[in-house]
N, CA, C and O atoms as a MOPAC input file, in Angstrom:
PM7 MOZYME 1SCF
protein

 N    -21.30400 1    53.95800 1    51.64300 1
 C    -22.24400 1    53.82000 1    50.55500 1
 C    -22.09000 1    54.93000 1    49.54000 1
 O    -22.44700 1    54.75100 1    48.37500 1
 N    -21.55600 1    56.10000 1    49.96000 1
 C    -21.49200 1    57.21000 1    49.02300 1
 C    -20.43800 1    58.21600 1    49.44200 1
 O    -19.77900 1    58.06300 1    50.47000 1
 N    -20.29500 1    59.24600 1    48.62600 1
 C    -19.37700 1    60.33500 1    48.92400 1
 C    -20.08500 1    61.49300 1    49.61400 1
 O    -19.48400 1    62.54700 1    49.82200 1
 N    -21.33500 1    61.31300 1    49.96700 1
 C    -22.08100 1    62.36700 1    50.63900 1
 C    -21.56500 1    62.53400 1    52.06300 1
 O    -21.09300 1    61.57500 1    52.67300 1
 N    -21.65600 1    63.75500 1    52.59400 1
 C    -21.19500 1    63.95400 1    53.97400 1
 C    -21.95700 1    63.04300 1    54.93900 1
 O    -23.17600 1    62.90100 1    54.84200 1
 N    -21.23200 1    62.43500 1    55.86000 1
 C    -21.89700 1    61.54000 1    56.80600 1
 C    -22.40100 1    62.29500 1    58.03300 1
 O    -23.41000 1    61.91000 1    58.62400 1
 N    -21.70800 1    63.36600 1    58.42000 1
 C    -22.11600 1    64.13800 1    59.59200 1
 C    -22.67300 1    65.48200 1    59.14100 1
 O    -21.94000 1    66.36300 1    58.69200 1
 N    -23.96900 1    65.61200 1    59.27100 1
 C    -24.62900 1    66.85100 1    58.85400 1
 C    -24.89700 1    67.78200 1    60.03100 1
 O    -25.42300 1    68.88000 1    59.84800 1
 N    -24.54000 1    67.35100 1    61.23200 1
 C    -24.90300 1    68.09500 1    62.43200 1
 C    -24.23500 1    69.46400 1    62.52800 1
 O    -24.78600 1    70.37300 1    63.14900 1
 N    -23.07100 1    69.62200 1    61.93200 1
 C    -22.35400 1    70.89600 1    62.02600 1
 C    -22.84000 1    71.92800 1    61.01400 1
 O    -22.46900 1    73.09900 1    61.09600 1
 N    -23.66100 1    71.50600 1    60.06800 1
 C    -24.13000 1    72.42400 1    59.02400 1
 C    -25.37000 1    73.17700 1    59.48000 1
 O    -26.24700 1    72.61800 1    60.13800 1
 N    -25.42800 1    74.45100 1    59.12100 1
 C    -26.61800 1    75.25400 1    59.39700 1
 C    -27.70100 1    74.88600 1    58.39400 1
 O    -27.44000 1    74.17900 1    57.42000 1
 N    -28.90200 1    75.36000 1    58.63000 1
 C    -30.00900 1    75.11200 1    57.69800 1
 C    -29.68000 1    75.54100 1    56.27800 1
 O    -29.84800 1    74.74900 1    55.35000 1
 N    -29.21200 1    76.78400 1    56.07800 1
 C    -28.86300 1    77.20500 1    54.72000 1
 C    -27.73000 1    76.37400 1    54.11300 1
 O    -27.73400 1    76.11100 1    52.91100 1
 N    -26.77300 1    75.96400 1    54.92600 1
 C    -25.68800 1    75.12100 1    54.41700 1
 C    -26.21400 1    73.75700 1    53.98200 1
 O    -25.78700 1    73.22000 1    52.96100 1
 N    -27.13600 1    73.20100 1    54.75400 1
 C    -27.74900 1    71.92300 1    54.37800 1
 C    -28.44300 1    72.03300 1    53.03000 1
 O    -28.31000 1    71.16100 1    52.17100 1
 N    -29.18000 1    73.11400 1    52.86200 1
 C    -29.90200 1    73.31500 1    51.59900 1
 C    -28.91400 1    73.45800 1    50.45000 1
 O    -29.13300 1    72.88400 1    49.38300 1
 N    -27.83300 1    74.20700 1    50.63900 1
 C    -26.83900 1    74.37800 1    49.58100 1
 C    -26.17000 1    73.05000 1    49.22000 1
 O    -25.97200 1    72.75200 1    48.04300 1
 N    -25.82500 1    72.25700 1    50.23200 1
 C    -25.20400 1    70.95300 1    49.97600 1
 C    -26.17300 1    70.06200 1    49.19900 1
 O    -25.78000 1    69.37800 1    48.25400 1
 N    -27.43100 1    70.08000 1    49.60500 1
 C    -28.43300 1    69.26800 1    48.91300 1
 C    -28.61600 1    69.72900 1    47.47000 1
 O    -28.62200 1    68.91200 1    46.54800 1
 N    -28.76600 1    71.03700 1    47.27700 1
 C    -28.97500 1    71.56600 1    45.92300 1
 C    -27.77900 1    71.28900 1    45.01200 1
 O    -27.94800 1    71.09100 1    43.80900 1
 N    -26.58900 1    71.27500 1    45.57300 1
 C    -25.39500 1    70.97300 1    44.77900 1
 C    -25.40700 1    69.53500 1    44.27000 1
 O    -24.76200 1    69.22900 1    43.26700 1
 N    -26.12000 1    68.66700 1    44.94000 1
 C    -26.15200 1    67.24900 1    44.56400 1
 C    -27.29700 1    66.89000 1    43.62500 1
 O    -27.25500 1    65.84500 1    42.97400 1
 N    -28.30500 1    67.72900 1    43.54600 1
 C    -29.50800 1    67.38900 1    42.77700 1
 C    -29.21500 1    67.10100 1    41.31000 1
 O    -29.69500 1    66.10200 1    40.77300 1
 N    -28.44900 1    67.94200 1    40.66200 1
 C    -28.24900 1    67.81900 1    39.22200 1
 C    -27.22100 1    66.79600 1    38.79100 1
 O    -27.03500 1    66.58100 1    37.59300 1
 N    -26.55200 1    66.16400 1    39.72700 1
 C    -25.52100 1    65.18900 1    39.35600 1
 C    -26.15900 1    63.90800 1    38.83300 1
 O    -27.15300 1    63.43300 1    39.38300 1
 N    -25.58400 1    63.35200 1    37.77000 1
 C    -26.16000 1    62.12400 1    37.21300 1
 C    -25.95100 1    60.92500 1    38.13300 1
 O    -24.89200 1    60.75100 1    38.73600 1
 N    -26.97900 1    60.12000 1    38.21800 1
 C    -26.93100 1    58.86100 1    38.96600 1
 C    -27.41000 1    57.77500 1    38.02200 1
 O    -28.57800 1    57.74500 1    37.63200 1
 N    -26.50400 1    56.88900 1    37.66000 1
 C    -26.85800 1    55.91100 1    36.64200 1
 C    -27.15600 1    54.52600 1    37.19900 1
 O    -27.87100 1    53.74900 1    36.56600 1
 N    -26.62400 1    54.20600 1    38.36100 1
 C    -26.85000 1    52.87300 1    38.91400 1
 C    -27.88100 1    52.94200 1    40.03700 1
 O    -28.05600 1    53.98900 1    40.66100 1
 N    -28.55100 1    51.84600 1    40.28700 1
 C    -29.48100 1    51.81800 1    41.41100 1
 C    -28.80200 1    52.14900 1    42.73900 1
 O    -29.39800 1    52.81800 1    43.58300 1
 N    -27.58200 1    51.69600 1    42.93300 1
 C    -26.86800 1    51.98900 1    44.18500 1
 C    -26.62700 1    53.48500 1    44.34400 1
 O    -26.74900 1    54.02100 1    45.44500 1
 N    -26.28800 1    54.15700 1    43.25100 1
 C    -26.08700 1    55.61200 1    43.30400 1
 C    -27.39700 1    56.32500 1    43.62700 1
 O    -27.41700 1    57.29500 1    44.38600 1
 N    -28.47600 1    55.84100 1    43.05200 1
 C    -29.78800 1    56.43700 1    43.32200 1
 C    -30.19400 1    56.21500 1    44.77700 1
 O    -30.71100 1    57.12400 1    45.42500 1
 N    -29.96300 1    55.02500 1    45.28300 1
 C    -30.28200 1    54.72200 1    46.68600 1
 C    -29.45500 1    55.59900 1    47.62100 1
 O    -29.96700 1    56.10000 1    48.62200 1
 N    -28.18000 1    55.78500 1    47.29700 1
 C    -27.31000 1    56.62200 1    48.12600 1
 C    -27.80800 1    58.06000 1    48.14000 1
 O    -27.77200 1    58.71800 1    49.18000 1
 N    -28.27100 1    58.55300 1    46.99700 1
 C    -28.79200 1    59.91700 1    46.95600 1
 C    -30.05000 1    60.04700 1    47.81400 1
 O    -30.19600 1    61.01500 1    48.56200 1
 N    -30.95100 1    59.08100 1    47.70800 1
 C    -32.17800 1    59.15300 1    48.50800 1
 C    -31.87100 1    59.02500 1    49.99700 1
 O    -32.56400 1    59.61700 1    50.82400 1
 N    -30.84500 1    58.26000 1    50.34200 1
 C    -30.42300 1    58.18500 1    51.73600 1
 C    -29.92600 1    59.54900 1    52.20300 1
 O    -30.28500 1    60.00700 1    53.28700 1
 N    -29.10700 1    60.19000 1    51.39100 1
 C    -28.60000 1    61.52400 1    51.69900 1
 C    -29.75000 1    62.52100 1    51.83200 1
 O    -29.79100 1    63.31900 1    52.76900 1
 N    -30.67600 1    62.46200 1    50.88800 1
 C    -31.83600 1    63.36600 1    50.92300 1
 C    -32.63400 1    63.16100 1    52.21100 1
 O    -33.05100 1    64.13000 1    52.84600 1
 N    -32.84300 1    61.92300 1    52.58900 1
 C    -33.59200 1    61.62800 1    53.81600 1
 C    -32.88300 1    62.18900 1    55.03700 1
 O    -33.52300 1    62.72400 1    55.94300 1
 N    -31.55600 1    62.06700 1    55.06000 1
 C    -30.80100 1    62.60000 1    56.19500 1
 C    -30.86100 1    64.11900 1    56.25300 1
 O    -31.02400 1    64.69200 1    57.33000 1
 N    -30.73000 1    64.78100 1    55.09500 1
 C    -30.79500 1    66.25100 1    55.05900 1
 C    -32.14700 1    66.73200 1    55.55300 1
 O    -32.22500 1    67.58400 1    56.43800 1
 N    -33.21400 1    66.18400 1    54.98000 1
 C    -34.54500 1    66.64300 1    55.38100 1
 C    -34.89000 1    66.20400 1    56.80100 1
 O    -35.65400 1    66.88100 1    57.48900 1
 N    -34.33500 1    65.08400 1    57.24200 1
 C    -34.53300 1    64.66200 1    58.62100 1
 C    -33.93200 1    65.66100 1    59.60200 1
 O    -34.54900 1    65.99700 1    60.61300 1
 N    -32.73000 1    66.13300 1    59.29800 1
 C    -32.08500 1    67.14100 1    60.15200 1
 C    -32.89900 1    68.42900 1    60.14600 1
 O    -33.12400 1    69.03300 1    61.19500 1
 N    -33.33800 1    68.84700 1    58.96400 1
 C    -34.14400 1    70.07300 1    58.88100 1
 C    -35.43700 1    69.93000 1    59.66800 1
 O    -35.87000 1    70.87500 1    60.32800 1
 N    -36.05100 1    68.76700 1    59.60500 1
 C    -37.30200 1    68.53900 1    60.34400 1
 C    -37.06700 1    68.55700 1    61.84800 1
 O    -37.86000 1    69.12900 1    62.59600 1
 N    -35.98200 1    67.93300 1    62.29100 1
 C    -35.67400 1    67.89200 1    63.72500 1
 C    -35.40500 1    69.28900 1    64.28000 1
 O    -35.87200 1    69.64600 1    65.36200 1
 N    -34.65700 1    70.05600 1    63.52900 1
 C    -34.26700 1    71.38300 1    64.01800 1
 C    -35.42500 1    72.36600 1    64.02900 1
 O    -35.55600 1    73.16500 1    64.95600 1
 N    -36.26000 1    72.31200 1    63.00800 1
 C    -37.30000 1    73.32500 1    62.88900 1
 C    -38.69700 1    72.83000 1    63.16700 1
 O    -39.64600 1    73.61500 1    63.14700 1
 N    -38.84600 1    71.53800 1    63.42900 1
 C    -40.18800 1    70.99900 1    63.62600 1
 C    -41.06200 1    71.17600 1    62.39700 1
 O    -42.27600 1    71.34800 1    62.50000 1
 N    -40.43000 1    71.13200 1    61.23700 1
 C    -41.12900 1    71.37500 1    59.97900 1
 C    -41.77000 1    70.08600 1    59.46800 1
 O    -41.06300 1    69.14500 1    59.11100 1
 N    -43.10700 1    70.03400 1    59.42900 1
 C    -43.76300 1    68.80500 1    58.97100 1
 C    -43.50800 1    68.51300 1    57.48600 1
 O    -43.49900 1    67.35100 1    57.08000 1
 N    -43.30300 1    69.54800 1    56.68100 1
 C    -43.01400 1    69.32200 1    55.25900 1
 C    -41.64300 1    68.66500 1    55.08200 1
 O    -41.47000 1    67.79200 1    54.23200 1
 N    -40.68100 1    69.08900 1    55.88500 1
 C    -39.35200 1    68.46900 1    55.82400 1
 C    -39.43500 1    67.02400 1    56.30700 1
 O    -38.77600 1    66.14500 1    55.75300 1
 N    -40.23100 1    66.78000 1    57.32400 1
 C    -40.39800 1    65.40700 1    57.82900 1
 C    -41.03000 1    64.52200 1    56.75900 1
 O    -40.63200 1    63.37000 1    56.58800 1
 N    -42.00200 1    65.05100 1    56.04900 1
 C    -42.65000 1    64.30300 1    54.96700 1
 C    -41.66100 1    64.01100 1    53.84700 1
 O    -41.63500 1    62.90400 1    53.31100 1
 N    -40.84400 1    65.00900 1    53.49200 1
 C    -39.83900 1    64.80700 1    52.44200 1
 C    -38.83400 1    63.74000 1    52.86700 1
 O    -38.41300 1    62.92600 1    52.04500 1
 N    -38.44800 1    63.73600 1    54.13500 1
 C    -37.51400 1    62.71800 1    54.63800 1
 C    -38.14500 1    61.33300 1    54.55800 1
 O    -37.48400 1    60.37400 1    54.16100 1
 N    -39.40800 1    61.22000 1    54.92900 1
 C    -40.10200 1    59.92600 1    54.86700 1
 C    -40.18700 1    59.41600 1    53.43600 1
 O    -39.96700 1    58.23200 1    53.18200 1
 N    -40.50200 1    60.30000 1    52.51100 1
 C    -40.59200 1    59.89300 1    51.09400 1
 C    -39.23700 1    59.44600 1    50.56700 1
 O    -39.14100 1    58.45700 1    49.83900 1
 N    -38.19700 1    60.17600 1    50.93500 1
 C    -36.85100 1    59.80900 1    50.48200 1
 C    -36.44700 1    58.44600 1    51.04700 1
 O    -35.84800 1    57.63200 1    50.34400 1
 N    -36.77400 1    58.20000 1    52.31100 1
 C    -36.46900 1    56.88400 1    52.90300 1
 C    -37.24000 1    55.78000 1    52.18100 1
 O    -36.69900 1    54.70100 1    51.93800 1
 N    -38.49700 1    56.04600 1    51.84000 1
 C    -39.29600 1    55.04900 1    51.12400 1
 C    -38.70600 1    54.78000 1    49.74000 1
 O    -38.65000 1    53.63200 1    49.30000 1
 N    -38.26700 1    55.84000 1    49.05200 1
 C    -37.64200 1    55.66200 1    47.73800 1
 C    -36.34700 1    54.86000 1    47.86600 1
 O    -36.08600 1    53.95500 1    47.07300 1
 N    -35.53800 1    55.20200 1    48.87700 1
 C    -34.29000 1    54.46700 1    49.11700 1
 C    -34.57300 1    52.99400 1    49.37900 1
 O    -33.92600 1    52.11800 1    48.80400 1
 N    -35.53600 1    52.72800 1    50.24300 1
 C    -35.85900 1    51.34700 1    50.59900 1
 C    -36.39100 1    50.56100 1    49.40400 1
 O    -36.09300 1    49.37700 1    49.24900 1
 N    -37.17900 1    51.22800 1    48.56400 1
 C    -37.71500 1    50.57300 1    47.36300 1
 C    -36.57500 1    50.17900 1    46.42400 1
 O    -36.55500 1    49.06900 1    45.89200 1
 N    -35.63800 1    51.08800 1    46.22700 1
 C    -34.50200 1    50.80800 1    45.34100 1
 C    -33.62400 1    49.71000 1    45.92900 1
 O    -33.19200 1    48.81200 1    45.20600 1
 N    -33.35600 1    49.77200 1    47.22400 1
 C    -32.53700 1    48.73000 1    47.85200 1
 C    -33.21600 1    47.37000 1    47.76300 1
 O    -32.54700 1    46.35100 1    47.59500 1
 N    -34.54000 1    47.35000 1    47.87600 1
 C    -35.28000 1    46.10300 1    47.73600 1
 C    -35.14800 1    45.56100 1    46.31500 1
 O    -34.97700 1    44.36000 1    46.11100 1
 N    -35.23200 1    46.46100 1    45.34100 1
 C    -35.07100 1    46.03300 1    43.94700 1
 C    -33.66800 1    45.49400 1    43.69800 1
 O    -33.49000 1    44.51100 1    42.97900 1
 N    -32.67300 1    46.14700 1    44.29700 1
 C    -31.29600 1    45.66600 1    44.15800 1
 C    -31.17700 1    44.26600 1    44.75300 1
 O    -30.61100 1    43.36500 1    44.13400 1
 N    -31.71700 1    44.09200 1    45.96000 1
 C    -31.63500 1    42.78900 1    46.63000 1
 C    -32.36500 1    41.72300 1    45.82900 1
 O    -31.87500 1    40.60100 1    45.70400 1
 N    -33.51300 1    42.05200 1    45.29300 1
 C    -34.28600 1    41.10500 1    44.49600 1
 C    -33.51600 1    40.74000 1    43.22600 1
 O    -33.46900 1    39.57400 1    42.83600 1
 N    -32.92000 1    41.73600 1    42.59100 1
 C    -32.13700 1    41.48900 1    41.39600 1
 C    -30.93700 1    40.61600 1    41.67200 1
 O    -30.59300 1    39.75500 1    40.86200 1
 N    -30.29000 1    40.82900 1    42.81500 1
 C    -29.13400 1    40.00600 1    43.17500 1
 C    -29.55900 1    38.58300 1    43.47300 1
 O    -28.84900 1    37.63000 1    43.14800 1
 N    -30.72900 1    38.44100 1    44.09700 1
 C    -31.23000 1    37.11200 1    44.40600 1
 C    -31.58600 1    36.37000 1    43.12600 1
 O    -31.26400 1    35.19100 1    42.97700 1
 N    -32.24800 1    37.05700 1    42.20700 1
 C    -32.66800 1    36.41600 1    40.96400 1
 C    -31.48200 1    36.06800 1    40.07000 1
 O    -31.48700 1    35.04200 1    39.38900 1
 N    -30.46500 1    36.93100 1    40.07700 1
 C    -29.30700 1    36.66900 1    39.21200 1
 C    -28.26800 1    35.78700 1    39.87400 1
 O    -27.32900 1    35.33000 1    39.22300 1
 N    -28.43000 1    35.54500 1    41.16300 1
 C    -27.50200 1    34.68400 1    41.86400 1
 C    -26.21300 1    35.36400 1    42.28100 1
 O    -25.24000 1    34.68900 1    42.61600 1
 N    -26.18800 1    36.67500 1    42.26600 1
 C    -24.97200 1    37.38200 1    42.67300 1
 C    -25.12600 1    38.87000 1    42.53000 1
 O    -26.23300 1    39.40800 1    42.56200 1
 N    -23.99500 1    39.53000 1    42.37000 1
 C    -24.00200 1    40.98600 1    42.22300 1
 C    -24.56600 1    41.40400 1    40.87500 1
 O    -24.45800 1    40.69100 1    39.87800 1
 N    -25.17400 1    42.58900 1    40.88000 1
 C    -25.69700 1    43.13700 1    39.61800 1
 C    -24.60000 1    43.73600 1    38.79100 1
 O    -24.85700 1    44.24300 1    37.69900 1

């Protein structure tokens, strides 16, 4: 789905934050790119929440998953309405 790292388990907490911050300012113009970013964000914050038991990181992961799911739903709805790919 994206060029984001798929395995975040080898990264330390500070490395995760640096990887995430490096991605924040990049332009995302398509819904698929936006969904991929929110998926990445959810995975980063999910790892941080698991490792540190941080409820704020868990909340950020949940919000990112909700944003990703909302965008994917819009993509699916758009494809259904247009009869094919967007």
